[in-house]
N, C-alpha and C positions, 0 to 999 in steps of 0.2 A: 658537877653541873647537873641540875635537876630540870628535866624536860617535862615533868608532869605538872598539871594544873592543881592549885590549891583549892580548898573548899571555898575560899573567898572568890577565886577566879571563876569557879563553876557557878556560884551564886550570881556573879556579875553577868556571865553568859546567859543565864536564865532571865535576868532582868532585861538584857538587850533583846532577847528573843520576844519577850512579852511586849516590850515597847514597839518593836517593828510590827508585830501582829496587830496591835491596836492602831497604829498611826500610819502605816503604809497601805494606801488603797490597792485593792487587788488589780484594778485596771492599770495603775501605774507600774506595778511589779510586772504585769504581763507585757507592757511595752518594753521594759528593760529586758525581760527574758527573750523576747522576739527580736531584740536588736533594732527596735524602732527608733527613729530619730526623736529625741526628747526636745520639747519646746522649752523656751525660757521659763514659762509658767510652771512646767514640771519641775525644773531645777529649783525655782524660787519656792515652790510648795515644800519640798523636802528640806531645803535650807531653813525655812521658818519653823518646821516641826522640830528639827534638831536644836535650833537656837532656843526655842521655848523650853526644851528639856534641859538645856545647858550642856549639850553634847556636840555642839557644832564645831568647836575648836579643841579637839582632844589634846593637842600638844601645847596649847597656850597656857601660860601661868594663870592662876585664878585671879590675880590682881588685874589682869587685862580682860577678864571675862571668860577665860578658858576653863576646860575641865581638868587640866593638869594631870592627865592620866599617865601611868607608867607604860612601859613598852608592852607588857603582857595585856593590859586592858585595851590598848590601841589595836593590838593584833586580834583579840577576840571580837572587838567591835567591827573591824574591817572585814573579818571572815564572815561573821553573821550577816552583815549587810549584803555581802556578795552572794551568799547562799540564798538569801531571801529576795534577791533581785531588786534591791533598793538602788535608786540612782546614786552614782558616784558623786561625792561632794566635789564641786568645782574647786580646784586647788589653788588657783592663782592668787586670790586675796588671802585665803585662810592659811594655806600650807606653805606659801612662798613669800608673799610680800609681808604678811603679818609678822613672822619671825624676824625678818630684816628690820622692820620698823621698831620692833621691841628691843633689838640689840643695838642698832645704829641710828635710829631716827631721833629727832629732837622731841622734847616733852610736848611741844605744840602739835607736832605731827602725830604722835601717839594718841594724844587726847582727841584729835579730830578724826583721824582715819580709822583707827582700830574699832571704835563703836560702829562706824558706818559699814565696815566689813561684816561685823556680826549681824547687824540689823538688815543687811541686804540693800542698803541705800546705794552702794556702788557695786558694779560688776567689773572686776579687773581682768585684763588680759596681759600677756607677757610679750614685751618687745625686745627680744634678744637676737634671734637668728636674722640673717640678711642673706641675699642671694650669694654673696661671696664670703659669708662668715657663718658657717654651721658648726662643724667639728672644731674648726679654728675660729672660735668665737671672738677672740681678741683682735681679729682682722677686721672688725666692724668699721664701717665708714660713715655712719650717720653722725652728722656734726651738730654741735651745740655751741653757739658763739654768744658770749656775754654781751648784753646791750642794756646798760643801766640796771634796772631791777628785774630784768627778764633775760632768759636765754632764747635765742632764735635757733630753731631746730630744723634741719633739712636732711632728708634721707629716706630710706625704705626699710621696712621690716617685713619678714615673710614667715609663713607657717604659723600665723597668729591664731591659735586655737580659740574658737568661739568668740572671736573678735567682733562678729556681727551683733553680739548681744551687749558688748562692753561699753561703758561710758568713761572708763579710765584705763590707762595703760602705763605700766612701769617699764621704762626703757633704759638700755645702756646706750650712751652717746659719747662721742669723742669730743673732749673739751681741750685737748692738747695734742696737736699733730706733730710736735717736735719730739715728744718723749717716746720711749719704747712703747710698743703698742699696748701692753698691759697697764702701763703707768699713766696713760692719758685718757682714761675712761671715767665717766661719771654716771650716776644713777638718778634718773629724773622721773617724776610722776607727772603724767600728761593727761589733760582732759581731752577725751575723744571728740567732744563737741567744739573744740577750738577751731577757728578758721585755719584752713590749710591741712586738716587731717582728712584723708580719704581712705575708706576701707573697700577693697576689691576682693570679692569671693574667689576662691580657687576650687574648682570641681575636681574631686579626687577620683581614683580609679573605681571606687565603689558607687560612684554616681552622686554622692552626697557632698554637701558644702559644710565642712567642719573647720576648715582653716582659711586664712585670708592673707592678702597683702595689705600692708598699711603704709600709705605714702604720707610723708610729712614735708610740707612746703611752707617755709617761713612761719612755722608755728611758734607763737610766743608763749613761753612757759615762765611763770613767776619764779624768782630765785628761791623763794621759800619752799618750792617743791623739789629742791635738791636734797637728796637723802645723804646724810653724813657730809664728808668733805669732798670738794671738787678734786677730780683726778684719782679718787680712791675707790671708784666704783667696781674695779675688778675684785677687790676684797669682798665687797658685798655680793657680787655676782656669784663667787665661789661658795659663799655661805648659803645663798639661796639654793644653789644646785644640790647641796646636801639634803635639803628638804624636798626638792623636786623628785629625787630618786627614791624617796621613802616608799616602800610597798610596791615598787615597780614590778616585782616578780609576780604579784597578783595570785597568791596561792588560793584564796577563796574563789576568785573568778575561774581558775582552772578546775577546781573541784566541782563547781556548778556546771561548767562546760562539759566535763567528763561524764557527769550524771546524765546530761542531755544526750551525749553520744550513745551511751548505753541504752537509753530509753528508745531512741530512734532505731538503733541497730537491732533491738529486740522486736521491733514491729516490721521493719523492712525485710523483704524476702529476697533470697539469692539462691537460685537452684532448688527452689522448693523448700528451703529452710530459712529460719531467721538469719540475717546477716551476721549477728553476733556469734553464730556457730561456724562461720567461715574461718578456716584456720589462719589464713593470711591476715584478715581483718582483725580477728581476735588477738593475734600476736601483737599487732600494732597497738591495740587498746591496752593490752597487758603491759607492753613496754612503757607507754606514756603514764600508766598508773604507777608502775614501779618508780619511774623518774619523779613523778609528783610526790610520792611518799618520801623519797630520798631528799627532795628539795624541801619538803615540809619539815623534816627533821633538822636540816641545816638552818632553816628559818627559825626554828625553835631554839637552836643553839645560839644564834645571834641575839634573839630576844632575851634569852637567859643571861647572856653577857651584858646586854643593855640594862637589865633589871639589877644587875650587880654593880652597875656604874662603870662598866668597861665600854670603850668605844669599839664599834664593829670594825673588823679588818677587811682583808681582801675578799672575805666571803661575800660581801655586798656585791662585788663585781660578778662573782660566780652565780649568785642568785639572779642578777639581772639577765645574764646570758641564758642560764638554764630556764628561768621562768618564762622568758619570751619565746624560747624554742618550744616549750611545752604548750603554751597558749596557741602558737601557730600550728602545731601538730594537731591540737584538738579541733581547731576550726577546719583544718584539712580533712580530718576524719568525719566531722559533721557533714561537710560538703559531699564526701564520698558516700556516706550512709544515706543521705537524701537522694543521691543519684541524679537522674535527668531533671527532676523538679527543681534542683538548685540552679540550673543553668539560666532560665529566663528571668533573672531577678529584675525588678522594676524599681528604680529609685523613688518614684512617686509612691509606691506601696510602702517603702521603708519609712517615708515621712508622714504617711497617713495613718489613720486608725482603721482602715478597711483592709482586712487580710485577703490575700489571694486564696482561692479554694484549693487546698492540698491536704495531704494526710500527715505531713510532718512539720508544719509551721515553717515551710521552706522559703517564705517570701524574702527574708533578709539573710539567708544562709550564705549565699555567694557574696553579698555585700560585706558581711562580717569577715569572711575569709580574705577578701581583697583588702579591707581596711586594716586588718591585723598584720599585714605584711610590714607595716610601719613599726611594729613593736621592737624589732631588733635594731632600729635606727635611732628613734628619739630617746631622750634621757641619757645620752652617751651611747653611741653605737656599740654593738657587740664587739666589733673590731677594736675599738678604743678600750673597752673593758678588758679584753684579752691582753692588750698591751700593758695596761695597769697591773694586771695579775702577773704577767711575765716579769715585769720590772721588779715587782715586790719579791717574787720568788728568787730572782737573781741576787737581790740585796740580802735576803735571808740566808742564801747559800754561802755568802762570803764569810 
């Protein structure tokens, strides 16, 4: 297994760095670095820049307008974007729905929706979770009843990330209440401007509004917006989740965050000396750096397997667990390094371009710490990932 980068890989890294340096405005990178709330216009701008370059859809086949990169190229691109504080590509249309349509959608759906995803004509959000269907997603209750050439949908979705910007939502709905719960689910594409769709914001612990409730009351959805076969949506849902969990460990984000911790701790004073020289604090920084180095190596092993055409194994669950723990530890170290200035965070400051006067860019530090508590829950909670790992290890031991 070769964990080193080839000359071609290094040349590609240099090309990515050059592109980011030319196309990413400093003020936008600064908003990302300071954990400011990005506007829809901010996301749309970076979306357009990547689309013009042909780099917007790294995992899409070229015949659909994608870059068709291998695992190593995707890793390099994601890492460099994180280190340069580029906005994250909004995943719902590109990384989730797009692959589902390419594999299971009709020719008409592919011809219509895929170009619109690339061009930014549609902003998609995900309608999976419900108040009683999170980890047990198959327990969802949102109903879709066939009425002629439409489905009539009633129900509620929650934790709908960036749903306030979306004009379309892909939803799991129950179309057969008599079947076993996984067997009666269908996959629908719903226009958010349809009568009966209501989006209600949810204010999170960090003071921001990132997620929403979506209420669906007698919403009429054309039958042609059904993806694949009726009652086969669970198959498509599982396929989509394999794409949702891609890069959830966030190695690049952790590296950028650790650099920031060291920068702040080198300036903050404790007992007349820089905080980074405090033995207890320095030990925590060293431990998270060791953990990050180990996780990076594991990540490269998985990438090497993927490049060789092998499917990743249970290492993916380990990456998710360890990656989220590392990112949470980094935000905690940042909060502690900033000290009392991290306490009075103001949600309005996070959403604005006007920084609070402080020495450590502390305006959004507490907000970032609180927001990142969710990392160990979404995308398959760490408890679920441990169960997956344990079950696989028991099978292998037999």
